[in-house]
Each structure stands twice: as C-alpha cells, then as structure tokens.
TORPA-831574 format. One line per 10 residues: their letters; for each residue x, y, z of N, C-alpha, C, O. Coordinates in nm, 2 decimals. Layout:
<rs>
a> X,Y,Z,X,Y,Z,X,Y,Z,X,Y,Z  ...
</rs>
This chain:
<rs>
msgsvytihm> -0.87,1.59,0.30,-0.74,1.53,0.33,-0.76,1.42,0.23,-0.72,1.30,0.25  -0.81,1.44,0.13,-0.85,1.32,0.03,-0.76,1.18,0.00,-0.69,1.21,-0.10  -0.73,1.08,0.03,-0.64,0.99,0.00,-0.52,0.94,0.09,-0.45,0.84,0.07  -0.52,1.05,0.21,-0.44,1.06,0.33,-0.49,1.00,0.44,-0.60,1.01,0.48  -0.34,0.92,0.51,-0.39,0.83,0.63,-0.37,0.86,0.74,-0.26,0.84,0.80  -0.48,0.93,0.79,-0.44,0.96,0.96,-0.48,0.86,1.08,-0.54,0.76,1.06  -0.44,0.89,1.18,-0.47,0.76,1.29,-0.57,0.90,1.37,-0.55,1.02,1.35  -0.68,0.83,1.49,-0.73,0.88,1.61,-0.61,0.86,1.75,-0.58,0.74,1.76  -0.53,0.96,1.85,-0.51,0.91,1.90,-0.61,0.85,2.06,-0.64,0.91,2.16  -0.62,0.72,2.02,-0.71,0.62,2.12,-0.60,0.50,2.13,-0.54,0.44,2.05
hsreiikrie> -0.61,0.48,2.29,-0.51,0.35,2.28,-0.60,0.25,2.29,-0.71,0.28,2.35  -0.56,0.09,2.24,-0.69,0.02,2.24,-0.71,-0.04,2.39,-0.77,-0.14,2.38  -0.68,-0.02,2.50,-0.70,0.00,2.64,-0.82,0.05,2.65,-0.92,-0.01,2.69  -0.82,0.20,2.62,-0.93,0.26,2.65,-1.07,0.21,2.56,-1.18,0.20,2.61  -1.03,0.18,2.43,-1.12,0.04,2.39,-1.18,-0.03,2.44,-1.30,-0.03,2.46  -1.08,-0.15,2.50,-1.14,-0.21,2.56,-1.19,-0.23,2.68,-1.25,-0.34,2.70  -1.19,-0.13,2.76,-1.27,-0.10,2.92,-1.38,-0.03,2.82,-1.48,-0.05,2.88  -1.41,0.03,2.73,-1.51,0.07,2.75,-1.63,-0.07,2.67,-1.75,-0.07,2.70  -1.58,-0.14,2.59,-1.68,-0.28,2.57,-1.67,-0.36,2.65,-1.76,-0.44,2.65  -1.56,-0.37,2.75,-1.62,-0.49,2.84,-1.70,-0.38,2.95,-1.76,-0.46,3.03
aavwirirgk> -1.72,-0.27,2.98,-1.84,-0.18,3.01,-1.95,-0.19,2.98,-2.04,-0.15,3.06  -1.98,-0.25,2.85,-2.08,-0.24,2.79,-2.10,-0.41,2.77,-2.16,-0.44,2.67  -2.06,-0.52,2.85,-2.07,-0.59,2.86,-2.04,-0.73,2.72,-2.09,-0.83,2.69  -1.93,-0.65,2.67,-1.89,-0.75,2.58,-1.80,-0.82,2.63,-1.70,-0.78,2.68  -1.82,-0.96,2.63,-1.71,-1.06,2.70,-1.60,-1.14,2.60,-1.62,-1.21,2.50  -1.49,-1.11,2.67,-1.36,-1.17,2.60,-1.36,-1.33,2.56,-1.34,-1.40,2.66  -1.37,-1.40,2.46,-1.42,-1.54,2.43,-1.23,-1.58,2.39,-1.20,-1.70,2.38  -1.16,-1.53,2.38,-1.03,-1.56,2.31,-0.91,-1.44,2.30,-0.94,-1.33,2.25  -0.79,-1.46,2.34,-0.71,-1.39,2.29,-0.61,-1.50,2.27,-0.58,-1.60,2.33  -0.55,-1.43,2.18,-0.39,-1.51,2.11,-0.28,-1.44,2.07,-0.30,-1.39,1.95
gdhhtykhld> -0.18,-1.42,2.12,-0.08,-1.36,2.10,-0.14,-1.18,2.12,-0.19,-1.15,2.23  -0.13,-1.08,2.04,-0.16,-0.97,2.03,-0.30,-0.94,1.97,-0.31,-0.82,1.95  -0.41,-1.02,1.95,-0.51,-1.02,1.94,-0.62,-1.08,1.99,-0.65,-1.20,1.98  -0.72,-0.97,2.07,-0.84,-1.02,2.15,-0.95,-1.02,2.07,-0.96,-0.94,1.98  -1.06,-1.12,2.10,-1.19,-1.14,2.05,-1.26,-1.13,2.17,-1.24,-1.16,2.29  -1.40,-1.06,2.10,-1.53,-1.01,2.26,-1.62,-1.03,2.16,-1.60,-1.01,2.04  -1.74,-1.08,2.23,-1.89,-1.13,2.19,-1.95,-1.06,2.29,-1.91,-1.02,2.39  -2.05,-1.04,2.23,-2.21,-0.98,2.30,-2.32,-1.11,2.26,-2.35,-1.18,2.17  -2.38,-1.07,2.42,-2.49,-1.18,2.39,-2.60,-1.11,2.26,-2.58,-1.18,2.16  -2.63,-1.07,2.25,-2.78,-0.97,2.21,-2.70,-0.95,2.04,-2.77,-0.93,1.95
npllltlvhp> -2.54,-0.95,2.00,-2.52,-0.89,1.90,-2.38,-1.04,1.84,-2.28,-1.09,1.89  -2.47,-1.07,1.71,-2.39,-1.21,1.63,-2.26,-1.19,1.59,-2.19,-1.28,1.55  -2.20,-1.03,1.57,-2.07,-1.06,1.54,-1.99,-1.02,1.68,-2.03,-0.98,1.79  -1.85,-1.06,1.62,-1.79,-1.06,1.71,-1.63,-0.93,1.64,-1.61,-0.87,1.54  -1.56,-0.93,1.78,-1.49,-0.78,1.77,-1.34,-0.85,1.80,-1.30,-0.91,1.89  -1.27,-0.80,1.66,-1.14,-0.85,1.74,-1.04,-0.72,1.73,-1.00,-0.66,1.63  -1.02,-0.70,1.83,-0.91,-0.59,1.84,-0.74,-0.61,1.83,-0.73,-0.72,1.87  -0.65,-0.57,1.82,-0.51,-0.61,1.84,-0.46,-0.49,1.98,-0.47,-0.37,1.99  -0.41,-0.57,2.05,-0.37,-0.51,2.20,-0.23,-0.56,2.24,-0.20,-0.68,2.23  -0.14,-0.45,2.28,-0.16,-0.31,2.27,-0.14,-0.25,2.16,-0.08,-0.30,2.07
kqdlspglie> -0.19,-0.12,2.14,-0.17,-0.03,2.00,-0.23,0.09,2.01,-0.35,0.11,2.00  -0.13,0.18,2.04,-0.14,0.30,2.06,-0.24,0.42,2.00,-0.31,0.50,2.07  -0.23,0.40,1.85,-0.31,0.51,1.77,-0.38,0.37,1.63,-0.33,0.29,1.55  -0.55,0.41,1.68,-0.58,0.33,1.58,-0.65,0.41,1.50,-0.68,0.52,1.53  -0.68,0.34,1.38,-0.74,0.36,1.27,-0.86,0.49,1.22,-0.95,0.44,1.15  -0.88,0.57,1.24,-1.04,0.61,1.20,-1.13,0.54,1.15,-1.24,0.53,1.20  -1.11,0.48,1.03,-1.18,0.31,1.01,-1.24,0.22,1.10,-1.35,0.19,1.12  -1.13,0.18,1.16,-1.19,0.07,1.26,-1.23,0.14,1.37,-1.31,0.09,1.45  -1.17,0.27,1.39,-1.28,0.28,1.51,-1.46,0.34,1.50,-1.54,0.35,1.59  -1.47,0.36,1.35,-1.62,0.40,1.31,-1.67,0.28,1.29,-1.79,0.27,1.31
rlekitglnl> -1.57,0.12,1.25,-1.66,-0.02,1.26,-1.72,-0.06,1.39,-1.82,-0.12,1.44  -1.59,0.01,1.46,-1.61,-0.08,1.64,-1.77,-0.01,1.63,-1.88,-0.07,1.61  -1.75,0.12,1.65,-1.89,0.20,1.69,-2.02,0.18,1.64,-2.12,0.17,1.71  -2.01,0.16,1.52,-2.11,0.09,1.43,-2.18,-0.08,1.48,-2.30,-0.12,1.46  -2.07,-0.16,1.54,-2.10,-0.29,1.59,-2.16,-0.26,1.72,-2.28,-0.28,1.75  -2.07,-0.20,1.79,-2.13,-0.20,1.97,-2.26,-0.13,1.97,-2.36,-0.16,2.04  -2.25,-0.04,1.91,-2.37,0.08,1.93,-2.33,0.21,2.06,-2.39,0.31,2.11  -2.19,0.14,2.07,-2.17,0.27,2.14,-2.05,0.36,2.04,-2.01,0.33,1.93  -2.03,0.50,2.14,-1.96,0.64,2.06,-1.83,0.63,2.15,-1.84,0.68,2.26  -1.72,0.60,2.12,-1.61,0.55,2.16,-1.51,0.67,2.15,-1.42,0.71,2.23
rtk> -1.54,0.71,2.05,-1.48,0.88,2.09,-1.51,0.94,2.18,-1.41,1.01,2.19  -1.55,0.96,2.23,-1.59,1.10,2.34,-1.56,1.00,2.50,-1.57,0.88,2.52  -1.53,1.10,2.61,-1.54,1.05,2.70,-1.62,1.08,2.82,-1.60,0.99,2.91
</rs>
C-alpha cells in the first residue's frame, strides 16, 4: 500500500496509561495536547488527547523515544 494513509486503532488514553506506568511525568497540558518528560530521557513527548486512531508513524516514533512496545497489550 505505497502512498496510502492508514491508522492503528489505538486510543491516546491507552498510550498515556503505558507511558505513565513507565514513569513519564506530565509536565504540561494545554487544550488537547499533553506533554510528558522522563528523568532519564532528554526528549519530550507531546500527545494529542483525546484521539481515537493514531497514525502508525506516531506510534513508531513514540516507541523509539520511550523504548516501549506500545502496540502489544
């Protein structure tokens, strides 16, 4: 499916639960954007919440930054 856009049916609520369990701390949230920080990682995560379907690229990027496998239960 080259060139097509598809989504992974994963709610931002589930992503937030997993990153908070991995000790990412919400440092700010304004409107529908929540920003998280981890003490051992210099990068910040910003998620749109609430959002039902997240793009595969966003999921992959979050996995790379956090070191978590977010697509498995």
